[in-house]
C-alpha positions as CSV (number, residue, x, y, z in Angstrom):
1,X,84.1,60.7,86.2
2,X,84.5,57.8,83.6
3,X,83.9,54.2,84.1
4,X,87.2,52.4,84.4
5,X,88.2,48.9,83.2
6,X,88.7,46.6,86.1
7,X,91.1,43.6,85.3
8,X,92.5,41.0,87.5
9,X,96.0,39.8,86.9
10,X,96.9,36.1,87.4
11,X,99.1,33.2,86.2
12,X,98.4,29.6,86.4
13,X,101.3,29.0,88.9
14,X,102.4,29.4,92.6
15,X,103.7,32.8,92.6
16,X,102.6,36.0,90.9
17,X,104.9,38.8,91.1
18,X,106.0,38.9,95.0
19,X,108.4,35.9,94.9
20,X,108.1,33.9,98.2
21,X,104.5,35.1,99.0
22,X,103.2,31.7,98.1
23,X,104.0,30.6,101.7
24,X,102.0,33.2,103.3
25,X,99.2,31.7,105.6
26,X,96.3,33.4,103.6
27,X,97.7,32.6,100.2
28,X,95.8,29.9,98.2
29,X,97.8,30.0,95.0
30,X,99.3,26.5,95.9
31,X,95.9,25.3,94.8
32,X,96.5,26.3,91.1
33,X,96.2,22.8,89.9
34,X,92.6,22.6,91.2
35,X,89.9,23.5,88.8
36,X,87.5,24.5,91.6
37,X,90.0,27.1,92.7
38,X,89.9,28.8,89.3
39,X,86.2,28.5,88.9
40,X,85.7,30.0,92.4
41,X,88.0,32.8,91.8
42,X,86.2,33.6,88.4
43,X,82.8,33.7,90.2
44,X,84.1,36.0,92.8
45,X,85.4,38.4,90.3
46,X,82.2,38.1,88.2
47,X,80.0,38.9,91.3
48,X,82.5,41.7,92.2
49,X,82.2,43.8,89.1
50,X,85.5,42.9,87.5
51,X,85.6,43.3,83.6
52,X,88.4,40.9,83.0
53,X,90.6,38.1,84.2
54,X,93.9,38.6,82.5
55,X,96.0,35.2,82.5
56,X,99.7,36.0,81.8
57,X,101.9,33.0,80.6
58,X,105.3,32.0,79.3
59,X,107.0,28.7,78.5
60,X,110.3,29.6,80.2
61,X,111.8,29.5,83.7
62,X,114.8,31.5,85.2
63,X,118.4,31.0,84.4
64,X,121.4,32.8,85.5
65,X,124.9,32.2,83.9
66,X,123.6,29.1,82.1
67,X,122.3,27.6,85.4
68,X,118.8,27.5,87.0
69,X,119.3,28.5,90.6
70,X,117.9,26.2,93.2
71,X,115.9,29.1,94.6
72,X,113.8,29.0,91.4
73,X,112.6,25.6,92.5
74,X,112.5,26.3,96.2
75,X,110.5,29.4,95.9
76,X,108.6,28.5,92.8
77,X,109.9,31.3,90.6
78,X,108.1,30.9,87.3
79,X,108.4,27.0,87.7
80,X,106.1,25.1,87.9
81,X,103.2,26.6,86.2
82,X,100.4,25.3,83.8
83,X,98.8,26.4,80.7
84,X,96.1,29.0,81.5
85,X,94.3,28.6,78.2
86,X,92.9,25.3,79.4
87,X,91.0,27.1,82.3
88,X,89.0,29.5,80.2
89,X,86.1,27.3,79.1
90,X,85.4,26.0,82.6
91,X,85.5,29.5,84.1
92,X,83.3,30.9,81.3
93,X,80.6,28.3,81.9
94,X,80.3,29.3,85.5
95,X,80.2,33.1,85.0
96,X,77.9,35.5,83.0
97,X,79.8,38.7,82.5
98,X,83.4,38.2,83.3
99,X,85.8,38.2,80.3
100,X,89.1,36.5,79.9
101,X,92.4,37.6,78.2
102,X,94.9,34.8,77.3
103,X,98.4,35.1,76.4
104,X,100.3,33.5,73.4
105,X,103.6,34.1,71.8
106,X,104.1,35.2,68.2
107,X,107.6,34.0,68.3
108,X,106.7,30.4,69.1
109,X,103.2,29.6,67.9
110,X,101.9,29.2,64.3
111,X,99.2,31.7,63.2
112,X,96.9,29.3,62.0
113,X,96.7,27.0,65.0
114,X,96.7,30.1,67.4
115,X,93.7,31.6,65.4
116,X,91.8,28.3,65.6
117,X,92.1,28.4,69.5
118,X,91.2,32.0,69.7
119,X,88.1,31.5,67.5
120,X,87.1,28.4,69.5
121,X,87.4,30.2,72.9
122,X,85.6,33.3,71.5
123,X,82.6,31.0,70.6
124,X,82.7,29.0,74.0
125,X,82.8,32.2,76.1
126,X,80.2,34.1,73.8
127,X,82.8,36.8,72.8
128,X,84.2,37.3,76.3
129,X,87.8,36.8,75.0
130,X,90.9,39.0,74.7
131,X,94.3,37.9,73.2
132,X,97.5,39.2,74.9
133,X,100.0,39.3,72.1
134,X,103.5,38.9,73.3
135,X,106.9,38.2,71.7
136,X,109.4,35.9,73.6
137,X,113.0,36.7,74.3
138,X,113.9,34.0,76.8
139,X,117.0,31.9,75.7
140,X,115.5,29.1,77.7
141,X,112.4,28.9,75.5
142,X,114.6,29.1,72.4
143,X,116.2,25.9,73.5
144,X,113.1,24.3,74.5
145,X,111.7,24.8,71.0
146,X,115.1,24.2,69.3
147,X,115.1,27.8,67.8
148,X,117.9,30.4,67.5
149,X,117.2,33.6,69.6
150,X,115.6,36.5,67.4
151,X,116.9,40.1,68.2
152,X,114.4,42.4,69.8
153,X,113.2,44.5,67.1
154,X,112.9,41.7,64.6
155,X,110.5,39.9,67.1
156,X,108.1,42.8,66.6
157,X,108.5,42.6,62.9
158,X,107.7,39.0,63.1
159,X,104.8,39.8,65.5
160,X,103.3,42.1,62.9
161,X,103.3,39.5,60.1
162,X,101.9,36.9,62.5
163,X,98.9,39.2,63.4
164,X,98.3,40.2,59.9
165,X,97.9,36.5,58.9
166,X,95.6,36.4,61.9
167,X,93.4,39.1,60.8
168,X,93.0,37.6,57.4
169,X,91.9,34.1,58.9
170,X,89.5,35.6,61.4
171,X,88.2,38.5,59.4
172,X,88.1,37.6,55.8
173,X,87.9,33.9,55.2
174,X,84.2,33.8,56.0
175,X,81.9,36.5,54.9
176,X,79.0,37.8,57.2
177,X,76.1,35.6,56.5
178,X,78.1,32.6,55.2
179,X,76.6,30.3,57.9
180,X,73.1,29.4,57.1
181,X,72.6,26.3,59.4
182,X,69.5,25.7,57.4
183,X,68.2,22.0,58.0
184,X,65.3,22.5,55.7
185,X,67.5,23.3,52.7
186,X,70.4,21.1,54.2
187,X,72.8,23.9,53.6
188,X,75.1,24.8,56.6
189,X,77.2,27.3,54.8
190,X,77.0,29.2,51.5
191,X,80.3,27.9,49.6
192,X,80.2,31.2,47.6
193,X,80.7,33.3,50.7
194,X,83.7,31.2,52.1
195,X,87.1,32.2,50.7
196,X,90.7,30.9,51.0
197,X,93.2,33.4,52.2
198,X,96.7,34.0,50.7
199,X,99.6,35.3,52.9
200,X,103.1,35.3,51.8
201,X,104.9,37.5,54.5
202,X,108.6,37.7,55.5
203,X,107.9,35.2,58.4
204,X,104.7,33.3,57.6
205,X,102.9,31.7,54.7
206,X,99.4,30.5,54.8
207,X,97.2,29.5,51.9
208,X,93.7,28.0,52.2
209,X,90.3,28.3,54.1
210,X,90.0,29.0,57.8
211,X,88.1,26.1,59.2
212,X,86.3,27.8,62.1
213,X,83.2,29.9,61.3
214,X,83.1,33.5,62.5
215,X,82.9,33.8,66.3
216,X,81.1,36.7,68.2
217,X,84.0,39.2,68.0
218,X,85.7,37.4,65.1
219,X,89.0,38.9,66.4
220,X,89.3,38.8,70.2
221,X,90.2,42.2,71.8
222,X,93.9,42.8,71.2
223,X,95.9,43.3,74.4
224,X,99.5,44.2,74.4
225,X,102.4,45.6,76.6
226,X,105.7,46.8,75.2
227,X,107.6,49.8,76.3
228,X,110.4,49.7,73.7
229,X,110.0,51.8,70.5
230,X,109.2,48.8,68.6
231,X,106.7,47.7,71.0
232,X,105.1,51.1,71.2
233,X,104.8,51.1,67.4
234,X,103.3,47.6,67.3
235,X,100.6,48.8,70.0
236,X,99.9,51.9,68.0
237,X,98.9,49.8,65.0
238,X,97.2,46.8,66.7
239,X,96.4,47.2,70.3
240,X,93.0,47.8,71.8
241,X,94.1,47.6,75.5
242,X,97.7,48.4,76.4
243,X,99.4,47.6,79.8
244,X,101.4,50.5,80.8
245,X,104.3,50.3,83.3
246,X,104.8,53.2,85.6
247,X,105.9,53.6,89.2
248,X,104.2,56.9,89.7
249,X,101.5,59.1,88.4
250,X,103.8,61.5,86.3
251,X,105.3,58.4,84.6
252,X,101.8,57.0,83.7
253,X,100.6,60.5,82.6
254,X,103.4,60.6,80.1
255,X,102.7,57.1,78.8
256,X,99.1,57.6,78.4
257,X,99.8,60.8,76.3
258,X,102.2,58.9,74.2
259,X,99.8,56.2,73.6
260,X,97.1,58.5,72.5
261,X,99.5,60.3,70.2
262,X,100.7,57.0,68.7
263,X,97.2,56.0,68.0
264,X,96.5,59.1,66.1
265,X,99.8,58.8,64.1
266,X,98.6,55.3,63.2
267,X,95.4,56.6,61.8
268,X,93.2,55.7,64.6
269,X,91.3,57.9,67.2
270,X,92.9,58.8,70.5
271,X,90.6,56.6,72.5
272,X,90.9,53.5,70.4
273,X,93.6,52.2,72.7
274,X,92.8,52.0,76.4
275,X,95.6,52.4,78.7
276,X,95.6,50.3,82.0
277,X,98.1,50.2,84.8
278,X,98.8,47.5,87.4
279,X,97.4,48.3,90.8
280,X,97.7,46.7,94.2
281,X,95.7,47.6,97.2
282,X,95.9,47.1,100.9
283,X,93.3,48.5,103.0
284,X,92.3,48.6,106.6
285,X,90.3,50.6,109.3
286,X,93.2,53.2,109.4
287,X,96.0,54.2,107.0
288,X,98.6,53.0,109.8
289,X,96.9,49.5,109.9
290,X,96.9,49.2,106.1
291,X,100.5,50.2,106.0
292,X,101.3,47.6,108.6
293,X,99.5,44.9,106.6
294,X,101.4,45.9,103.5
295,X,104.8,45.5,105.3
296,X,103.9,42.1,106.6
297,X,103.1,41.0,103.1
298,X,106.4,42.3,101.8
299,X,108.3,40.6,104.7
300,X,107.7,37.2,102.8
301,X,109.4,38.3,99.7
302,X,112.7,36.3,99.2
303,X,115.3,38.6,97.8
304,X,117.2,35.9,95.8
305,X,114.0,34.8,94.3
306,X,113.0,38.2,93.2
307,X,116.4,38.7,91.6
308,X,116.1,35.4,89.8
309,X,112.5,36.5,88.6
310,X,113.9,39.8,87.3
311,X,116.7,37.8,85.3
312,X,114.0,35.5,83.9
313,X,112.1,38.5,82.4
314,X,114.8,40.6,81.2
315,X,117.9,38.4,80.8
316,X,119.7,40.7,83.4
317,X,121.3,39.6,86.7
318,X,121.0,42.5,89.0
319,X,123.8,41.3,91.2
320,X,126.3,41.5,88.3
321,X,125.8,45.3,87.8
322,X,127.6,48.2,89.3
323,X,125.1,49.5,92.0
324,X,126.1,52.9,91.5
325,X,125.7,52.9,87.7
326,X,122.9,54.6,85.9
327,X,120.2,52.0,84.8
328,X,119.9,53.9,81.6
329,X,123.2,52.3,80.6
330,X,121.7,48.7,80.8
331,X,121.1,47.0,77.5
332,X,119.3,43.6,76.7
333,X,117.9,41.7,73.8
334,X,115.5,40.3,76.3
335,X,112.1,41.8,77.5
336,X,112.5,45.5,78.0
337,X,109.3,46.6,79.8
338,X,110.9,46.0,83.3
339,X,114.2,47.9,82.1
340,X,112.4,51.0,80.8
341,X,110.7,51.6,83.9
342,X,114.1,52.3,85.8
343,X,115.8,54.5,83.2
344,X,115.8,57.3,85.7
345,X,117.3,55.3,88.5
346,X,120.7,53.9,89.6
347,X,121.1,50.2,89.6
348,X,120.9,50.3,93.4
349,X,117.7,52.2,93.4
350,X,116.1,49.9,90.7
351,X,117.2,46.7,92.6
352,X,115.6,48.1,95.8
353,X,112.5,48.9,94.2
354,X,112.0,45.6,92.3
355,X,112.9,43.6,95.5
356,X,110.0,45.5,97.2
357,X,107.5,45.8,94.5
358,X,108.2,43.0,92.0
359,X,106.3,43.8,88.8
360,X,103.8,45.8,90.7
361,X,103.3,49.4,89.5
362,X,101.0,51.4,91.8
363,X,100.5,50.2,95.4
364,X,97.8,52.2,97.1
365,X,97.4,51.8,100.9
366,X,94.7,53.3,103.3
367,X,91.1,53.1,104.4
368,X,88.6,52.2,101.7
369,X,87.7,56.0,101.4
370,X,91.5,56.9,101.0
371,X,92.0,54.1,98.3
372,X,89.0,55.2,96.2
373,X,90.0,58.8,96.5
374,X,93.6,58.0,95.4
375,X,92.3,55.9,92.5
376,X,90.0,58.7,91.4
377,X,92.8,61.2,91.5
378,X,95.1,58.9,89.5
379,X,92.4,58.4,86.7
380,X,91.9,62.2,86.7
381,X,95.6,63.1,86.6
382,X,96.9,60.5,84.3
383,X,94.0,59.8,81.9
384,X,94.2,56.0,82.6
385,X,91.2,53.9,81.4
386,X,91.6,51.3,84.0
387,X,93.6,49.0,86.2
388,X,95.0,45.5,86.3
389,X,94.5,44.6,89.8
390,X,97.5,42.4,91.2
391,X,96.6,40.8,94.6
392,X,99.2,40.2,97.3
393,X,97.3,37.0,98.5
394,X,94.4,35.2,96.6
395,X,91.6,35.3,97.0
396,X,92.0,37.4,100.1
397,X,93.0,40.5,98.3
398,X,90.3,40.3,95.9
399,X,87.6,39.8,98.7
400,X,88.9,42.8,100.5
401,X,88.9,44.9,97.5
402,X,85.4,43.9,96.4
403,X,83.8,44.3,99.9
404,X,85.4,47.6,100.8
405,X,86.7,49.3,97.8
406,X,84.4,48.6,94.9
407,X,81.4,50.1,96.7
408,X,83.3,53.3,97.1
409,X,84.4,53.4,93.4
410,X,80.8,53.0,92.4
411,X,79.8,55.9,94.7
412,X,82.3,58.2,92.8
413,X,81.0,57.0,89.3
414,X,84.2,55.0,88.5
415,X,82.5,51.7,88.2
416,X,78.9,51.0,87.0
417,X,76.3,50.0,89.7
418,X,75.6,46.8,87.7
419,X,78.4,45.2,85.8
420,X,78.7,45.7,82.1
421,X,77.6,42.9,79.9
422,X,78.0,41.8,76.3
423,X,81.2,40.8,74.6
424,X,84.5,42.1,75.9
425,X,84.8,44.7,73.1
426,X,81.4,46.0,73.8
427,X,82.2,46.3,77.5
428,X,85.4,48.2,76.9
429,X,84.3,50.5,74.1
430,X,80.4,50.7,74.4
431,X,80.1,49.8,70.7
432,X,79.6,46.7,68.6
433,X,81.5,43.3,68.9
434,X,83.7,43.8,66.0
435,X,87.0,45.6,65.4
436,X,86.5,49.3,64.8
437,X,86.6,50.3,61.2
438,X,89.9,52.3,61.6
439,X,91.8,49.3,63.0
440,X,94.3,47.6,60.9
441,X,92.5,44.2,61.1
442,X,89.2,45.6,59.8
443,X,91.0,46.6,56.5
444,X,91.2,42.9,55.4
445,X,87.5,42.4,55.5
446,X,85.5,41.5,52.4
447,X,84.4,44.6,50.6
448,X,86.9,46.9,52.5
449,X,88.2,49.7,50.5
450,X,91.7,49.2,51.7
451,X,91.7,45.4,52.0
452,X,94.2,45.0,49.1
453,X,96.8,46.9,51.1
454,X,97.2,44.2,53.7
């Protein structure tokens, strides 16, 4: 049995995916403004054997029919929330092995400034950094930034131009060995080994030196989630970790197969992209008691808040659709990941599922042995490389999982006895800290045989 990647899914806000659960007596996310809350959570995950804390983010907030409903404020649906990037340095300074993945948008950031922040955090974390690359569809965010909306597929073309500039900045401006830091000769860097980059793409133009020296990984681990054809093509070319969306094992198995095939078609090896799925766990002394706890958690979900949440991600008001219509007829220029997962359902079925699950994919319920057995079976059947653990309550869901389930996963060989160390890329791939030689970003390195193609 292979070792899996174990990630924790969080936002720097009040609700995660089950809208309304913020008010549960065991929930501590209302403390999201307190640095101690985040440092303690990171330390718990670090001790508990998690590889990664993934911090999702967006600038937007819900809007339906040009109005932000009162329920968005009453139930804290995507508002308020803070910038999670600013948490990483503090959490990294209090942990030794845990890595962090941050989210930035290629639609509303500039490649140079974004690359500078990535390089800085990769230095400060000792290479424990991933970058979740997203495109942004929200009309609200377009208005906040004073920009016109960009059609779905064009957003991915823009993202590719953005990330190609980023590769040049992080991989080719400074040669290996350019930094000397020699006080005796009073030479910090060898000027002959530092180079300006030139990029004149369809969306971005950058000319000049990158003013950050190379960080441990140079390019952080590239993380991406996209279910549309354009999103999958982008992942095939760039992603090292891909978040998959599936309600059941069969759907996830198909997605893993598609991911492997897409990597090969892009000139990469099948295992060069790791596929991970969302996972929520509720455990108890018996399966019946665990199921009872799950139902109690779900009883806190506010249906109007959940529908508002869905609209904020997709631009689709579920209430406005014919409940008996096939969801395959639904079209949007917004985010499509939460649309594609319901292609085989009616609107009524999709609505009922989302009101229960939110964005959660797999919900595993039972005794610790039951849960570990089901996770092992899922990995074996689907070929998944890991899971993005989504708590119901924080930190309680993590504490329960770490205390009761992690030891069982270690017994089954799914997790190492001692947490993996090194940079995030070394932990995930078991090799060096740099992008693999068959990755698109490696092609721009100085001396690369194909550098002129990028």
